[in-house]
N, C-alpha and C positions, 0 to 999 in steps of 0.2 A: 503492498501500500506507499502511495507516494507523498509526500508533504502534505498536497493539494488534498488530497481527501482526506487527511488527517483532521486539517483545518476543518473542511466543513462538518466530519463527524463530529468532530467537537461545538462546532457552532450550534449546530441541531441538538446535542446534549444538554448545551446551554442554555437554548433555547426554549425544551420541553420544561426545564425545573426552573424557569424563571423565576418562580419566588424565591426559592430556595436559594439559587444561585446569587442573587442582587442582595438576601440578606447577608449571605456570605461576602461579595465583596465590598457591603456597608463594613463590615469589620475593618478591612483591610483602607478603606478612604478613609474610615475616623483615626487610624493610627498613624498613616502617612501624610495626612492633613495639618496632626498635631505634630508632628515631628517638628516637618517644615517651619511650621507656623511658629512654634515656640525656640527653633534656633533662629530663625530667622527676625526671631524677637530679640535673643540675644543679640546677636550679631548686629542688628541696628543700634541697639543700646552703646555699645562697644565701640561701633561706627561713630557715633555720635559723641562719643565722652572722649575718643581717640583724637578727632578733629578739633575737640576746644581743646582737647591738654594740648597741641600741637601749635598751638597759636601762644602759648605761654613763652614768658624769655626764658628763652634757655641759657645766657649768660648769668643770671641768679644764683648763690648759694642763699639758703634761709637755715639758720642755726639755733634749737633753741634747749637748755638745760633738758637735762637726763637721758637716759640712755634707751634702747627699743621699748623698754616700758612705758616710759615718758612720750614717747610717740605713738603710742596706742591710746593712754589715756588720760597725756595733758599735753603734749607738747603740740599738736596738732599742724595741720601743713600752713596753714597763714595766709592763704592763697586765695582769689576769687578765680573760681573755672567759670567763662564767660558764659553766661545763659545757663549756670546749673545752680550757684550759690552765691550767699551776697560778701560773702568776704572774709576775715580774720577771725580768729577764735573769741569769744567772749569769756569773761572770768567765769567761773561758775557752771559753765555749761561744757560740754563736750571739745575738747580741744582748748579748753581755757587754763585758767590760772592752775590746775590741782595737779598736781605734781610729787613724785615718791621726793623724800630728804638728797640732795646734790649739791656737789659743787654749783654755785651760780655762775652765770656769764658777770661781765664786770666790762664796767667799762675803760679799764686799764688794758683788758685782753684784746678790745678792741682797736685799739691804739696800736699794739701788737701785730694784729693782723693785716693793718692796712700795709708791713711792708712784705707779708707773703708774695713769693713768684706769681703776677698771673693776676693780684688782686687788685682792683682799679680803685675801687670805694667801699666802705666800710660804715653802715649805718645802723648802731645801735637804738633800740625801740624802748620804750617803757609804754605800756598800754596799762586803760581800767575803764570802768563801766563808770560814767557821768548824765547829768539832765543837761540839756542847755534848753533856754527859754526864749521867746520871742515873742511879744505881743500878745503875751497871755496863751499862746501855744508852747508846750513842753514835751520833749522827746526824748527816749533813754537812748544815747548811743555809747560807741567805744570813742576815747579819748587816743589816740598815738601820737608817743612823740618822737619825733625826728630829726635828722640831722640837718638842717636845710639843706646845704652843700651837696651831702651823701643822697638824697633824696630826690632830689634835679638832676642826679645822673640814674638813677633806679628806676624812679617811676617812667612808663611812658603813657600815664594816662594824661591826656590831654586836658588846659586849664581853657575851660568855654569862655570866662571870666573873671580877669583881675589879672594878680602877678603870683608870683610863685614865693614861697618861705622866705624868711630872710633873717637871720641872727639878731636881726638890729629893730625888728618888730618882735618882741618876745611874746604879745598877746594876739599877733596876728594870727588868723586862724583860715585851713583850707577846710571846706563845704564840699563834700563827698556827693554821690549823684544821688543816691535815694535820700539822704536827708533833706536837700533841698527841692528834689522832683516828688518826695511822695511824702515826709512828713512834715514840711513847712508849704507844700504846695500853694501856687498862689502867692509868696510873701518874696517881697525883693529882698533879699539878704546883701548883697554886694556892699560894701564897705558900712552897713548897720553892726551895732553894737548888741553883742546876745549877752544873757548870764548865764554861764558854767558853773553848777553847783555837784560840789564832791561829794558824796556822803563818806561821813568818817565814824569809825564803832567805836560805842561810847566818849561820842563826844559831837557838838553843834558840827551840823552841816556848813562849807562852805564855801563861798560864794565868789566868784570872779566874774569880772569883765574879758570877753574877749571881740575882737572885732574880727569880722570876716572882710578877709582881705582876695581871696578867690572863690571861683566853684570849679569843682573837677567834672570832667566827661566820667560816663560810665566805662567802669573796665571793660579794656577786650587786649583778655593774654595777658594780662599785668600779673607778675606772679609775688608782688607785696602789697597788694592794695584793697582796701574794700570799700564796698560800695555805700558802706551804714559807719560811717567814721566820720573824727573830722582830726586835723592835724595840725598840730601846734609844734614850736621847737623845745626837742629833748628836754632843756634844761629848764623851759616853761613847765612840762607836762611830768617831770618827774618833782618838783616840788610841788607843783599840784598833788601829784596821787602820793605823796610821799614813800617814793622808790627811790632805794640807793641805787638799784642793778638792774640791765635792761634784762627783758623778757625776753627778747630777741635781735640777733644779726642778721644781718641780710647783705648780703656783699655780691657786689657786681664784677664780671671778670672782664679782663681787658682783653680788647680785640687782639682778634690771631693768637691766643690763648683757649685752649681744650679747659670746659667748662670739670670733665669730670677727671681731670688730671689735677687744675689748682683747688678742687675739693679734695682733693687726696694730700695736698701740700698741705691744707688748713686742718682738715683732720690730725694731720702730723703735728703742726704747730701746737693747735688748742690741747691736743693730748698730751705736748710734751709741760704746756704752762699749767695743763689740770696734772700730771703728775700721774697718769694714765696709760696705759696700752693703746696703742693706735686700733688696734683690733676689739676692742672692747672699752669704749669711748661713755665715759659717764653727759654726755650731749648727743643730739641727733641731729645729723647733716641731711638737709635736701635739697635738690635739684629737682629740675622739670623731669629729667630721666627718670629718676627715681619713683616719682611719681606716678608715670607713664607704665612702669614696669610693675607697680603695686595695684595701678588700677585693669592692667592687662590681667594678670594674673586672677584678682576677681572676677575678670567678666567670663574668663576663659574655664573655671571654674562653674560658673550661672550657666555656661553654655553645656557642658557636660552635665551638669544637673539637670536642666529641663529637657536635652538629649535624653536623658534615661528615664523623665518621667514616662515623656511622650512613646516612648518604645517600648513599655509594659502595653499600650493599646497596640501595639504592632503585633506585641507576642500573642495576646487575645485574636486578634486576627487575625494569626496563622494556625492558633487551634480551632478557630470557626474554619478557614479551609478543610487542614488536615479532617474533621467532626464531617465537613460533605463530601470529602473523597471516598472515605470511608465506608458510608452510607452508601451512596453511588455506586463502590464493588460490592457491595452487597445487594440493593437492587436491582445491579446489574449481572449478577453471576450466569445467569443461564443466558445471555446476550453475548458475554466474555464466549461462553463456551462455545457457543454456536461458530463466533468469532473466526475461533481457534480450530475447531473442526473445519472453517472454510478453508484453514491452510493461511491464517494471520500469525506470524510468529510472534516469541514471548518479546522481543528485543522490539516490536512494531506496537505489542501490546502497554510497552511500558512508556514509550514513547508517548503513546495516545492517552493515558491516564497524565504523564507529566504536561504533556501539552494543555490539556484541560487545566490543571491546577495551576501551572504557572500562565495562561491566560486570566484566569481569576485574581490571580496579584498583581499584572499589569494594567488589566481595567482598573481592578481597586487602587491603583498607584496613579495612573493618568488621573484621576476622578479627584482623590486627593489633593496631586496638586495643583489643580481647576481651583477647587475648595479652598487653599492655602490662598490664592491670589486674591479671592473674595473676601478673607481673613484680613488681610495685609491691606487691603481698601480700605475694610473696616477700621482697623486699627489705624493706617495713616489718618482717615477721618477726624479722628481722636487724636489726633497730632502725638501719637504713640510709634516712634521712631521702627519701621522693621526693614531686611535685607535680602530678597530673594535672589540668588546667584543660580547661572545655570548650572554648575555644578552641584549645589542643594537639590534642584530638580531631576538632574539624571541620576546622583544618589538616591532619590526619594522612588524614581520610576524603580532603576535596578534592584532597589534593597526589596521592593514592593514582589517582583519575579520572581527575585530569590527564595520570600518567605512561603512565596505559592508551591515554586518546584520543592522543598525542601518539604514541608507541610503534605504534599503529594507524591515524597518518594517511598515510603513505605505501605500506603495504600496500592500506588502503582506496580511495586512489587507483588505484593501479592495477589494483584490481579494477577499480572503474567505466569506466576507459578500455578494458578489453578490447572488440573486438570481436565480436559473438555467432555470425559465422559460423563464423569461425576458432576460437571458445571452445570450441564445441558440440564442433570436428573434433578437439580436444585432446585426447589419451590421456596 
C-alpha cells in the first residue's frame, strides 16, 4: 500500500470518528497553545526588560555598603529602569536603609577612589525621606544629596528648565519629573521657595527653606537617577539628614576604559581600604552589566517554569492520543485481520497507525499555534508583551507531531502483531 492510500485511509478513519478525533485533537490544541503562549509571554517580558536595561548608562558603577546579603535585602540597585519603576530605594522599604552591620562607606574613601585608574568622577551620596510643601500642598519624597560637580558628569537626565546644582547655592534644589509633574501638577515651581521638613526621631521636626533652581526631565536610561526625588548639594543634605557617612557611591568611568575592568580596580582598592578580601567584600558593586545578568537569570528561570507548567497540558494531550489509539485498535481488530489477510504487511500496518496518531498530533499542533496567535493578540491589546518566533511555532508543531507518534507507537505495534485469523474471529 503506497503513501497516498495510507493518507486516504487515515483521513477516512478520522472522519468516521469525528467526535472522538476532535476531542483528542483538542487536548493537543490546549497543550500547544498553552506552551507557546506562556513561553512567548516570558520572551516578551524578557525582551521588554532587556531593551530598557540596554538604555542604562554602561559607564556608571554603583557601590553600596554591605556584601551580597545587603544586595538582596538592603543595598538595592538604586536606579530607574525606564518605564518600569520610579527609581532609587527609600528608607524603610525594600532596597532602602535596612542593612546588616558592616563597615560604612566614608567621604574619605570617595576621595581615595578618585585616583583609581579609569575613574572619572566619584559622587558620594546621602539620602532620606523628607516632606516638601508649597502653597498648601505637601508630599513625601526622597532627598538625595549629591556632589554638584560629579552629578553633572554622571547624570544624563536633561534639565528642562532652570540650571544645574552649584556649591555656591547650598539650598538650591533640582526637582525630578514626578515631583513637579504628578505631585505638584499645575504649579509653577521654578525659582519658587518651598518648605522642606525633616522628621527627627525623639525631637521636633526641622524645617528648611529651599529654592527650586531646576526641573529635571523624565529619566531615560539613567543609572543613577530617580523620578521621585529632589536633589541638593551633599554638604547641605547631610546636615539636614544628620548623616555623617554616604549611603552610596556613584562612579563614572573615563571614556576609552572598560567599565568591568574599572569596576574590578575599584573593588580591589575599596577592599584594601576596608581590609577585606576582594572576593568577599563588605560592599556591593553594581554595573549595568551585572543588572542585566541578574535579570536574564530571573527571566530564564521564569521561562523554564512556565514551559514546565504548560508541558503538563501537552502530556495530558498525549495520554488522550494514546487512549484514542488503543481504543481504535480494539474497535478495528476485525478490520485489521481482514487487511492482513488481504496481504497488508506488518510494517505497513505499523505505518498506518503511526500516521494516524501523528496526524492527530500535527493537526492539534497547527490549531494550537493559531490559537496562541489569538491569545497573543488579546494580551497585546491589554499591553502585555508577547514574542512568538518562527522557531517557537516550528517547535510547537514538531513537538505535537512527536507526541502523537510516541503516543501511538505501542497501539500501532500491537495492531501490527495481531494474528490475521484471531483478529478476523474477534468480536
